[in-house]
C-alpha positions as CSV (number, residue, x, y, z in Angstrom):
1,M,29.6,16.2,-4.3
2,G,27.0,18.4,-5.5
3,S,24.7,15.8,-6.8
4,L,24.3,14.6,-3.2
5,W,22.1,17.8,-2.5
6,L,19.9,17.3,-5.3
7,W,17.2,15.6,-3.3
8,L,16.9,19.0,-1.3
9,V,15.4,20.6,-4.5
10,P,12.4,18.2,-4.4
11,I,11.6,18.0,-0.8
12,V,11.5,22.1,-0.6
13,I,8.9,22.0,-3.7
14,G,6.9,19.4,-2.2
15,W,6.6,21.2,1.0
16,L,5.2,24.2,-1.2
17,W,3.2,22.2,-3.0
18,I,2.0,20.7,0.5
19,P,1.6,23.6,2.5
20,F,1.2,22.7,6.1
21,S,-1.1,24.4,8.6
22,S,-0.2,25.6,12.1
23,Y,-3.0,25.1,15.3
24,T,-4.3,28.7,15.0
25,K,-4.3,28.3,10.8
26,L,-6.3,24.9,11.5
27,K,-8.4,26.4,13.9
28,T,-9.1,29.2,11.8
29,A,-10.4,27.3,9.0
30,I,-12.7,24.6,11.6
31,D,-14.3,27.8,13.4
32,R,-15.6,28.6,9.7
33,A,-16.6,25.4,9.0
34,N,-18.6,24.8,12.0
35,D,-20.1,28.4,11.2
36,V,-21.9,26.9,8.3
37,A,-22.2,23.2,9.3
38,F,-25.1,21.3,10.5
39,V,-24.8,18.7,13.7
40,A,-27.9,15.9,13.9
41,A,-29.7,16.3,17.0
42,P,-29.8,13.2,18.8
43,D,-32.1,10.2,18.4
44,P,-35.1,11.0,20.3
45,P,-36.8,8.8,23.6
46,P,-39.8,6.9,22.7
47,Q,-42.9,9.2,23.8
48,I,-46.2,8.0,24.3
49,Y,-49.0,10.4,23.5
50,G,-52.2,10.8,24.8
51,V,-55.7,10.8,23.5
52,G,-55.8,14.3,21.5
53,D,-51.7,14.7,21.7
54,L,-50.0,15.3,18.6
55,P,-46.2,15.6,18.2
56,N,-44.9,19.2,17.0
57,T,-44.2,18.5,13.6
58,D,-43.0,22.0,12.8
59,G,-39.5,22.5,11.7
60,L,-38.5,25.2,13.0
61,H,-39.0,24.3,16.9
62,N,-38.4,20.8,16.3
63,P,-36.2,19.9,18.9
64,H,-34.6,16.9,16.6
65,A,-34.0,18.9,13.8
66,P,-30.5,19.8,13.1
67,R,-29.0,22.7,14.1
68,R,-26.0,25.3,13.2
69,T,-23.3,24.3,15.3
70,Y,-22.2,28.0,16.6
71,S,-25.7,28.1,17.9
72,F,-24.3,25.4,20.9
73,S,-21.4,25.8,22.5
74,Y,-21.1,22.4,23.3
75,I,-21.9,21.2,19.5
76,Q,-19.5,21.0,17.1
77,A,-19.6,19.5,13.6
78,V,-15.8,19.6,13.3
79,R,-13.6,20.0,16.6
80,M,-9.6,19.8,17.3
81,S,-9.0,17.8,20.2
82,E,-7.4,19.3,23.3
83,N,-6.1,16.3,25.0
84,T,-2.4,16.4,25.2
85,E,-1.8,13.3,26.2
86,V,0.3,11.4,23.4
87,L,2.7,9.2,23.4
88,T,5.7,11.6,21.9
89,R,5.7,15.5,21.6
90,D,6.3,14.6,17.4
91,A,3.0,14.2,17.1
92,T,1.7,17.4,18.4
93,R,4.4,19.5,15.8
94,T,3.2,20.8,12.8
95,A,6.6,20.7,10.9
96,P,6.8,18.3,7.9
97,V,9.5,16.6,9.3
98,F,7.3,15.6,12.7
99,N,4.7,13.8,9.7
100,Y,6.0,10.2,10.6
101,A,5.1,10.3,14.0
102,R,1.0,10.7,13.2
103,V,0.8,9.4,9.6
104,W,-1.3,6.1,10.7
105,E,-3.7,8.0,12.7
106,W,-4.0,10.6,9.8
107,W,-4.8,7.6,7.3
108,R,-7.3,5.8,9.6
109,I,-9.4,9.4,9.8
110,V,-9.3,9.9,6.2
111,E,-10.2,6.5,5.2
112,T,-13.0,6.8,7.9
113,I,-14.2,10.3,6.5
114,A,-13.8,8.9,2.8
115,Q,-15.9,5.7,3.8
116,A,-18.5,7.9,5.1
117,L,-18.8,10.4,2.1
118,E,-18.7,7.2,-0.2
119,H,-21.8,5.7,1.6
120,A,-23.3,9.1,1.7
121,D,-23.1,9.4,-2.1
122,A,-24.3,6.0,-2.8
123,N,-27.6,6.7,-1.2
124,A,-27.8,9.9,-2.8
125,E,-27.8,8.3,-6.1
126,D,-30.0,6.3,-5.0
127,H,-32.7,9.0,-4.1
128,V,-32.3,7.5,-0.3
129,P,-33.0,10.4,2.3
130,V,-31.5,10.4,5.5
131,N,-34.6,8.8,7.5
132,G,-34.5,6.2,5.0
133,R,-38.2,6.8,3.1
134,K,-37.7,6.9,-0.7
135,E,-40.9,8.4,-1.0
136,L,-39.8,11.4,0.7
137,W,-37.1,12.6,-1.6
138,V,-37.4,16.4,-2.3
139,L,-36.3,17.0,-5.6
140,R,-34.4,20.4,-6.9
141,E,-34.7,21.8,-10.2
142,D,-30.7,22.7,-10.2
143,R,-30.1,19.1,-9.4
144,R,-28.4,19.6,-6.2
145,I,-29.3,17.6,-3.1
146,H,-32.2,19.4,-0.7
147,R,-31.4,19.9,2.6
148,D,-34.7,17.9,4.0
149,N,-32.9,15.0,2.2
150,R,-29.8,15.0,4.4
151,T,-32.0,15.8,7.6
152,G,-32.0,12.8,10.3
153,T,-31.2,12.1,13.8
154,I,-27.7,11.3,14.8
155,G,-28.2,7.4,14.7
156,Q,-29.8,7.6,10.9
157,V,-26.9,9.7,10.1
158,Q,-24.5,7.2,10.9
159,A,-26.4,4.5,9.4
160,Y,-26.8,6.7,6.2
161,C,-22.8,7.2,6.3
162,G,-22.2,3.4,6.8
163,F,-21.1,3.5,10.5
164,P,-21.2,0.5,12.5
165,A,-25.1,0.5,14.8
166,R,-24.4,1.7,18.5
167,G,-22.6,-0.9,20.0
168,D,-22.1,-2.9,17.3
169,E,-18.3,-1.8,17.5
170,E,-16.0,-2.6,14.7
171,P,-13.0,-5.0,15.3
172,V,-9.4,-3.3,16.4
173,R,-7.7,-2.5,13.0
174,P,-4.4,-0.6,13.6
175,I,-3.5,-0.7,9.7
176,P,-6.5,1.3,7.4
177,P,-7.3,-0.1,4.6
178,G,-5.2,0.6,1.5
179,A,-2.9,2.1,3.8
180,W,0.3,-0.8,2.3
181,K,-0.1,0.1,-1.0
182,R,0.2,3.9,-0.3
183,L,2.8,3.3,1.9
184,T,4.8,0.9,-0.7
185,I,4.5,3.9,-3.6
186,A,6.0,6.4,-1.0
187,S,8.6,4.7,0.1
188,V,9.8,3.2,-3.3
189,F,10.0,6.7,-4.2
190,A,11.3,8.2,-1.1
191,L,14.0,5.4,-1.6
192,V,14.6,6.3,-5.2
193,L,15.0,9.8,-4.3
194,Q,17.3,9.2,-1.6
195,W,19.7,6.7,-3.1
196,G,19.8,8.5,-6.7
197,T,21.2,11.2,-5.5
198,A,23.7,9.7,-2.3
199,G,24.0,6.8,-4.7
200,S,25.1,9.0,-8.0
201,A,27.6,10.7,-5.6
202,A,29.7,7.7,-4.0
203,T,29.2,6.2,-7.4
204,I,31.3,9.6,-8.8
205,M,34.0,9.2,-6.4
206,I,34.5,5.2,-6.9
207,L,34.1,5.9,-10.8
208,T,36.8,8.7,-10.7
209,P,40.0,7.8,-10.7
210,T,41.7,5.6,-8.6
211,I,38.6,3.6,-9.1
212,G,37.5,2.1,-6.6
213,L,35.9,2.6,-2.5
214,G,37.3,5.4,-1.0
215,C,36.8,7.7,1.9
216,R,34.7,10.0,-0.4
217,S,32.6,7.2,-1.5
218,G,32.6,5.5,1.4
219,S,31.1,8.6,3.6
220,Y,28.5,9.2,1.0
221,I,27.5,5.9,1.5
222,L,27.6,5.4,5.1
223,Y,25.1,8.7,5.4
224,G,22.7,7.2,2.8
225,V,22.5,3.8,4.5
226,A,22.0,5.5,8.2
227,S,19.2,7.6,7.0
228,T,17.7,4.3,5.4
229,M,17.8,2.6,8.8
230,I,16.7,5.8,10.9
231,W,13.9,6.2,8.1
232,L,12.9,2.4,8.9
233,A,13.2,2.8,12.8
234,L,10.9,5.9,12.8
235,L,8.7,4.3,10.7
236,L,8.4,1.2,12.9
237,S,8.3,3.3,16.1
238,S,4.7,5.5,14.8
239,Y,3.1,2.2,13.8
240,L,3.9,0.5,17.1
241,A,3.0,4.0,18.9
242,H,-0.3,3.6,16.9
243,F,-0.6,0.4,17.5
244,A,-0.8,0.6,21.2
245,K,-2.9,3.4,21.1
246,M,-5.9,1.5,19.1
247,R,-5.4,-1.4,22.2
248,H,-5.8,1.2,24.9
249,D,-8.2,2.2,23.1
250,H,-10.1,-0.7,23.5
251,G,-9.4,-1.4,26.8
252,I,-5.9,-2.5,27.8
253,P,-4.7,-0.3,30.4
254,R,-1.2,1.2,30.1
255,S,0.0,0.0,33.3
256,G,1.7,-3.3,34.1
257,F,3.0,-5.8,31.9
258,N,1.1,-6.2,28.9
259,I,1.4,-5.9,24.9
260,V,0.5,-1.6,25.6
261,T,3.3,-0.8,27.9
262,V,5.5,-3.2,26.0
263,T,4.7,-1.5,22.8
264,E,4.7,1.8,23.7
265,G,8.2,1.4,25.6
266,L,9.8,0.3,22.3
267,A,8.2,2.9,20.4
268,T,10.0,5.0,22.8
269,F,13.0,3.6,22.6
270,L,13.3,3.6,18.5
271,R,12.2,6.8,18.2
272,R,14.6,8.5,20.8
273,L,17.5,6.5,19.2
274,S,16.8,7.4,16.0
275,I,16.4,11.0,16.4
276,M,19.7,10.9,18.2
277,A,21.1,9.2,14.9
278,A,19.6,11.9,12.9
279,S,21.2,14.1,14.7
280,F,24.3,12.4,14.4
281,N,24.4,11.6,10.7
282,S,23.4,15.4,9.4
283,L,26.5,16.1,11.9
284,W,28.1,13.3,9.5
285,I,27.0,15.1,6.3
286,I,28.4,18.8,7.1
287,L,31.5,17.6,8.3
288,T,32.1,15.4,5.2
289,C,31.4,18.7,3.1
290,M,33.9,20.3,5.5
291,F,36.2,17.6,4.9
292,E,36.0,17.9,0.8
293,F,36.1,21.6,0.8
294,T,39.4,21.4,3.3
295,N,40.9,18.8,1.5
296,F,41.1,16.3,4.3
297,Y,40.4,13.8,2.1
298,S,43.4,14.5,0.3
299,T,46.0,12.2,1.3
300,C,47.5,9.1,0.4
301,Y,45.2,7.2,2.0
302,C,42.1,8.2,0.6
303,N,43.4,8.9,-3.0
304,S,44.4,5.6,-3.3
305,S,40.7,3.8,-2.8
306,V,42.3,1.6,0.0
307,L,39.1,1.2,1.3
308,G,37.8,-0.8,-1.9
309,R,41.2,-2.1,-3.5
310,G,43.1,-3.3,-0.3
311,S,46.2,-2.2,0.8
312,Q,48.3,-4.8,-1.5
313,Y,46.5,-3.4,-5.0
314,A,45.8,0.4,-3.7
315,Y,47.6,3.0,-5.6
316,N,47.7,6.6,-6.6
317,I,47.3,8.7,-9.6
318,I,50.1,11.5,-9.7
319,I,49.8,12.9,-13.0
320,P,46.3,12.0,-14.9
321,T,46.5,11.0,-18.8
322,E,43.6,11.7,-21.0
323,H,42.4,8.6,-20.7
324,D,41.8,9.4,-16.7
325,Y,40.1,12.8,-17.6
326,D,38.0,10.7,-20.3
327,R,36.7,8.3,-17.1
328,I,36.1,11.5,-14.8
329,R,34.0,13.2,-17.2
330,A,31.8,10.4,-18.1
331,A,31.5,9.6,-14.2
332,W,30.5,12.9,-13.6
333,I,27.8,13.7,-16.2
334,G,26.4,10.1,-16.0
335,G,25.9,10.8,-11.8
336,F,24.5,13.8,-12.4
337,V,22.2,12.9,-15.0
338,L,21.0,9.8,-12.5
339,A,20.7,12.3,-9.9
340,G,18.6,14.9,-11.6
341,G,16.7,11.9,-13.5
342,C,15.7,11.3,-10.0
343,V,14.7,14.0,-9.0
344,V,12.7,14.8,-12.2
345,L,10.9,11.0,-11.4
346,Y,9.7,12.7,-7.9
347,L,8.4,15.9,-8.4
348,I,6.5,13.9,-11.7
349,F,5.4,11.2,-9.3
350,L,4.2,14.1,-6.7
351,H,2.6,16.3,-9.5
352,L,0.6,13.1,-10.5
353,M,-0.3,12.0,-6.5
354,L,-1.8,15.5,-6.0
355,E,-3.7,16.4,-8.9
356,P,-7.2,15.7,-8.1
357,S,-9.2,13.2,-10.4
358,H,-11.8,14.0,-12.7
359,E,-14.3,11.7,-10.4
360,T,-13.3,13.7,-7.1
361,N,-13.8,17.0,-9.6
362,N,-17.1,16.1,-9.9
363,R,-18.3,14.8,-6.5
């Protein structure tokens, strides 16, 4: 049974490696970022100058020059939305267990920021300033990018970062590019960890005489199957909620019978059903452990592995032989090696995913 709980080790270590922040911590970090960040000025309206009139070219007084964000209470380079209108309250909770509710939105935002930085980095390597005039590129002795090369209006900055032109909206893409690849990799390793520990516990019980599926191994398998189904339902619920939000943001109302209301209703149903099932599943595994320690399973029915062998071929070992002890020893050693190997493999995978690449460090 000890191998069943080994999955807690990489989960707890992962939470320590990937610290989560509360709203207060995020707000403090964003305020610090806005103290040093610049915000682009709006695009200037077309102006007609009379004879002898010249536009103001003084950068200190130019109304279209970038400004510090703390100088304008209504303009921020980075901000947190105060909008509490979300499909599920889980999306606003900061505990890691609720990350499922916002994973698609996080991916979309991260992909947008990454693509913007890639476009800006490519333009900088080509010595193209924000205003698009290569002849105005300013060089620095320390090889860092001069501020004047990153100065421009909102429209220029958007074009520089590869955002679509105003009025040219992108098509609806509920799933960001590369999301399925990351989801598949993360799911495979999560399932390996889940079944490597729960499966090893069940295998130990199955291979312990009397050999066969019994009450103990059946309890572990039931826990693992329920956990997997709950994970799938929560993942589907989060995707449906994100899909409904994307459709609503593109003009479909949240009223009547349409694709938004149907997907929202299904997402809510799956979320509530999954949370209820997860609560019962947690209670079930706790009861299973209590049954183990209180000898609840030490009955003729459970010890005879009736579940797997059937009542006709079930039997109970009263006095184990030396051969039985060898089987028990091999089953327990193999089970713990399997569970421990899955834990180590998961930690190695997590470490590799969190290790910044050389290319990222250079940027």
